[in-house]
N, C-alpha and C positions, 0 to 999 in steps of 0.2 A: 311677582309677575306684573302687578300694577305699577310698582316702582320702575321696573325695567321699561315698561311702555312709556312712562313719563320721561325717562332719560332719553330714549330714542326720539321722542317727539321734540324735546328741547334741543337735542343735537341737530335734528333736521331743520328746525327753525333757525338755529344759529348759523348753519351752513347756508341756508337760503338768504339770510340777512347779509352774510359776507359776500355771497355771489352777487346779490343785488347791489351791494355797496361798490363792487368792482365794475359794474355796468355803468357807463357814463349816462348822466342825466340827459334827457331829451330837452333841448333848449328851444327858444323861439326860432332861431335861425338854423336849427338842425335839419340837414337833408340826408338822404340815403347816400352812402359811399358807393360809387360804381364798382362793379365786380372787377377784381384784379388790382385795385389800387392799394388796398390795405394788405399788410403782411401779417399773417396769423402769429399769435404770441408763442405758439409751439409748432416747430417744423421738424420733421424727421428727414435728414439729408445724409449724403455720403460722409459728411463730417461728424455725424451724430445728431443728437437732438439739440436744436437751437431754440433758446427760450428768450423771450422779451416781455416787457410790459408796455402794451399799447405802442409798439414801434420802437422802443428803446431796448436794445439787447442788454441782458444782465452782464455782470463782469466776466463770468466764466465763458459765456458765449462770445463776448467781445474779444477775449484773448484767443479763443479758438478760431474765429474768422480772421483775426490779424495774422496768426500763424499761417493760416491757409493762404492769405493774400501775399504774404512774404514769400511763401513757397511757390505760388503761381508766378509771381514776378521774377523770382530767381530762376525758375525753369525757363521762362521765356527769355530772360536775359542771357542765359547759357546758349540757347538756340539762336539768338539774334546776334551774338558776338563771337561766334566761332572764327569768323574771318579775322578778328582782332588778335585773338590768341594765336591763330595760325601764322600771321605775319610776324608777331613777336618771336615765336619759336624759329621762324625762318631767319630773322635778323640775328638772333642769338647764335644759331648754328653756323652762320656765315662769319660772324665776328671772331669765332674761335681760330680762324685761319688767317686773320690779318685785318687791319683797320679798314674802315669804309673809304671809298673814293680812290684808293691807291691799290686795292687788292681785287683781283678777278679769279674766280674759281673755275677751272677748266677740267672737265672729265675727258682727258685726252685719249684715254683708251675705253671710252664709253662709261656710263654709270652702271654699276652692278648692285647686287642686293645688299652689300655692306652699307650702302648709303640709305639712311632712313629719310626719304623724301616722299611726298604724297604723289602716288601714281605716275612716276616717270616711265618712259619707255626704254627699250634696250637697243634702239637703233640710232637715235638722234645723238648728236654731239652737244651735250648740255654745257652751258657756260653762264656764269652769273656774277653779279657784283652788287654790293650794297652802296647806294647813293645817299649821302647825308648832306642835306642843304643847310647853308648858314644864312648870312645876310645878303649874299649876292647870288646871281644865277650860276649854274654849273654847266659846263660844256661836256657832252658825251660824243666822242667820235666812234662811229660804229663800223663794223666790217661789212663787206658785201655778202650777198647770198645767204642770209640768215632769216629766221623767223624770230623776231624779238619784240619785247614790249616792256613797259614800265608801269608798275602799280604802286600806289601810295601806301602809307602805313595802315590805312583803314581798308586796304585791299580794293581800292577803287581804281579804275582805269585812268592812266595819265596819257600814254602815247604808244603807238606802234613804231617799230623801225625794222628795216630789212625788207623782205619781199612783200609784206603787207603794209609797209609804212610809206611815208611821203618820199623817201629816198629811192623807192621803187627797186629795192634790192641792190642798189649800187654802193651802199654805204654813204654816210653823210655826217654832218655836224648838227647835233641837237642841243638846244638851249633849254634847260629845265629851270623854271622860275620859281623861287620859294614863295611860301605864303606871305602876304603882306608887302611884297616888294613893289616899290613905286618908282624905281629908277628907270633909266633909258634902256631900251632893248635894241641892240644893234641888228642890222640886216645881215643876211648871209647864213642864217640858222633856221632849222625847223624848230619852232618855239612851242613849248608845252608848259602848262602851269600845274603845280602840285599843291594840294591842300595840306601837306605834311612835310616835315623835315626829312624823315626817313622814307626811302623809296627802294623797291625791289626791281633790279634790272636783270632780266633773264633773256637769253637768246639760245636758239638751237641751230647748230650748223648741220651739214649733211655729209655723209660719207661719199667718197668718190672711188668707185671700183673697190669698195670694201675698206677704204682707208680713211681714217679720221684726220690725217695730217694736213690736207689742204684747208680744212675748216679751222683747225687749231692754229696753223701758221698765219692765216688771214687775220684772226683775232689778235694774235701777238703783235702783228705788224701794225694793225690799224686801231685797235680799241684803246681809248684813253678817256679818263675822267679828270677834269680840273676846273678850278674856279675861272670865271670869265676874265678876271684880272690877271691871270697867268697864261693867257692864250699865246703870248709870244715866247714863253718858256715853260711849256707843260712839264709837269713832273713825270718821272718814270712810273710805270705800273709794275706791280708784282703779280706774276701769274703762278698759281698753285695748282699742280696736277692732283685732282681729287680721286682719280680712279683707284679702286681697291681700298679706300680709306673709310673707316667708320665715321659717319657724320649724321647727327640727328637734327632735323629741322621740324619735327612734329610736336605739336602742343600736347599738354596733359589733358586728361579726361576726368580727373578727380578733383578734390578740393583745391589743389595747387593751381588749377585752371584759373581761379579767380585772381590769384596774385599775378599771373601772366597778363591777364586783361588789365588789371590795375596798373601794372608797370607801363603798359603801352599808353593808357589814358594819361598818365602823368608825364610821359615823355613827348607827347605830340600836341599840336594845336587842336583844340576840341571843336573848332568851328566847322571843320570838314566832315564831322561825324553826324549821322542822322539824329535829329532831336528825339525820335522815338527810342533809339538805342540808348542815347544819353540818359533819357528819363528812366528807362528800365534799370540801367546800371546805378544811377543815383539813388533809386528807391531801395537798393540793397546795400548801399554804403560805398559804392565805387564812384568817386566824383573828382573831377580835376581840382588839384590844389588842396585836397583833404586826405588825411591819413585813412587808409582802409584798415580798420581795426574792429571787426565784428565781435560782439559779446558772445558768451557761450550759447545762448539761445539761437542767435543768428548764424553762428558758425555751424550749428547742427542743421539748420534749415539749408544753408548753402551746400553742406556736404551731401544732404539728401537730394537737393536739386541737381547737383552735378551727376549723381547716380542716374536719376530719371532722365536728365537731359542727354546723357551719354547714350543710353539705350534708345531714346527717342530718335536721336540723330542717326543711329545705326539702322533703326527700322525704316526711317524715311529714305535711307540710301539703298538698303538691300531689298526692301519691299515697299516701294512708293505707293502711297494711297491715291495720289492724283494720277489718273489714267493718262494724262498728257505727257507723263514721263516715259511711257512705254512706246517704243518705236513701232510695235505691232500689237496694239491693245487686244487682249483676250486670245492672242495667238502665239506669242513668243515671250521669253523672259527678258529680252534685251531692253535696256533703259538708257536714258541720258538726262543729266541734271537740268539742261537748258530747255525751257518751254518756248516754242516759237522763236528760237534764236535770241531770246532776251538775256543778254549778258548783264544787263542792269537790273534784272528781276522785276520788271515793271510791265504791266499790260493795262492799258486804259487808266493809268494812274494808280492802279492797285498793286501792292507789293506781293510778289510770288514768294511767300514765306518758306514753303517747303522746298522750292527750287533753290533758294539761297542757302538753306541748311545743307541740302544734298551736295551742292557744288563745293561749298567751303569745307565741309567735313571730309569729303572724298578727294578733292583735288586742289590744285593751285593755279593761279593765272586767270586774270580777268581781262579780256580783250575781245572786241567784236569779231576779230579774225577766227576765234575758236568756236563761235556760235553761228555765224552766218552761213547760208547755203551758197556755195560758190563752185559750180560744176567745173571739174578738172583742176581745181586749185585748193590749196590748204589741206585740211584734214577733217574727218568726221569720226565720232567715237560711239561705239556701242558697248554697253557695260552689262555684265551678267554676274549675279550672285547665286542664281537658282538653276536647277536642272529642269527637264521637261515636265516633271511631276510637281514642280513648285517647292522642292526641298533644297536646302542649302547645299552648295557644292562642298564636298569633304574630301580630304586627301587620301583616305583609305580606299575610295572607289576609283575605278577606271571609267572615264567618259569618252565618248566619241562625239565629235562635232563635225557636221557636214557643211561644206561650203559649195553651193552649186557652181556650175561652170560660169565663166565670164564674170569673175569677181570684179565689181565696179570700182577699180582703183587704177587710175592712169599711171601712177608712179609705183606704189607697192602697197601691200597690206601686211599687218602683223598682229600677233597676240602677245600680251604680257600678263603674267600672273602676279597677284597681289595678296599679301597677308591681310585677312579681315580685320585684325586688331590694329595694325599700324597703318594700313593702306599703302605701305611701302612694298617694294618688290618681295615676293615670296622667297625666303631663304631656303634653298635646297642644296643638293650636291652640284647643281648646275650654276655656274657663275651668273649667267644671264637667263632668268626664268621666262623665256619666250622664244618665239620663232617668227620668221617672216618669209615671204615667198621668194626672197633672194637667197635663202639658205641652200647651200650646196647639198645635193642629194635629196631634196624635197620630192616626195612621191606624189604624182598627179594621176588621177584616174583616167581611164580611156576617154570618158566623155568630157574631160577638161575640168571636172570638179576635184575637190580636195577633201580628204578625211583627216582630221587632226585629233590626236589622242592626248588625254590628260590623265595621269595616274602615277602611282608610286613606281611602277616598272613599265618599260616600253613593250607593247605587244610585238611578237615576232614579226619581222619584216617591215615594221613601221617605226623603227628607231629615229629616222630623220623627220618624222611627222609627230613627234611626241614631246611633251613638256612634263617635267617631273613635278609631282605633288608630295606632300608630307603626310603620312598616315596619322590619323587622329587630329589633324589640323584643317580648319576651313580655309577657303581661298575664293577669290573672285578674279575676273579678268576684264580687260578692255580689248575689244577688237577694233583696230584702227585702219581706216582707209585713207591713204595719202593720194590726193588728186581724185576725190570721189566723183563718180560719174552719175548721170541722170537716173539710171536704173536703181540706184540706192535711194535717191530722193523720192522717186515716184513709187517705190516699194514693189516694183516688178521683179526685183531680185532681193531675196531675204536669206540671211544666214540661218542655219538650223539651230535647234536647241541642243543642250547637252543631254545625251542619252547614256544611261549606265550600261556598260559592257559586262555581261554576266560571265 
């Protein structure tokens, strides 16, 4: 017993000596460290226990925090570069049908659900071309009475043309100047400068008495792209009718996403891309002029980041956390990606990060014309993923949506349904998964209101007010107002929520 007591005493003394030895000596200049400055040598965190010696992490903890840092940066890089991957996929999808500058894709019989494009509508006459700039400016001759714009390869706004452009809807000649060009710029053109070689040119024509022909004919007659040096002998354009054809322009959401982003980074001048995004991508190995070749550790992190980034983007779109995205906060499920009409995602110099993710994940097209409030002109968009109970819209249910009388649309209004996974048109038995108030036989209530039904089968008597859904599959919708009126902006008129029909 006595020996045991001695052993315990010796152990306690040795432990005290070790503990005392680990305590720093108090020196002549020693002061008390203010609260919160020092980091404890042992911290329990969501990463696990982090251990250090007097502020220097040990090797295991260092590896743990570096893995976490790479994961954080990769996740933020994913969310911050969706627009880059989106434009890359757009370009790849368009190049399948012909070379840039001389090919224009026309949906002569409207775009249907076989085309995988991000949230198009079923009523506009979509037309697009890929502009590839070289060493000299390129001329674009545009048709009249269209809504058109140009975005660069980083999905930044370059110019509007048509009804919202400087040609005032009359058609005109635009001169697109490449990055770094220092030559003369002649008179007689609407001039715009691009930061990249690749540029997306997109325009929407309008049906006339239900016919797409006037818009298509005007484009075939007037639309041209050619180098300035060939202005006296413009080459012929090739027009491809895309209606009814499978065409994918939607980027990946898995590990392959990183290769899409890298391909775009390598192909374009880097100067036009935000330094913040460039830094995030460089931190995970995507850098201009360098091979993207992650090791096994980094590939695992990038794979995981793509998973988390994918679900995060979907959450920010379907269930925005920022209440400014809700058209009627606390009252309706309708949302919109633009906050205060900021198509550049900036307010008081601060970047609207969630807004940028929502917009580029869900849709395409950056132009002031899509975001500004313009009574009686342009269009406005209300987006819904949820029903009146806050549950996701699913194709097995039948929903009723009420539009009060005097829908504030000077021109017309429409619904289009989209697949939650692709954000392209929902593929059902209906070629065009939508309807508008120009539809023949659309039933209107006695008070001037409308009831629209969404479900796998049409309710009896409401076949003309019904859009088909797919049992077991989710969907979302955009309610579009063309020529939106003041009652929409001041919110004295509000669309109803989606109510389940029992």
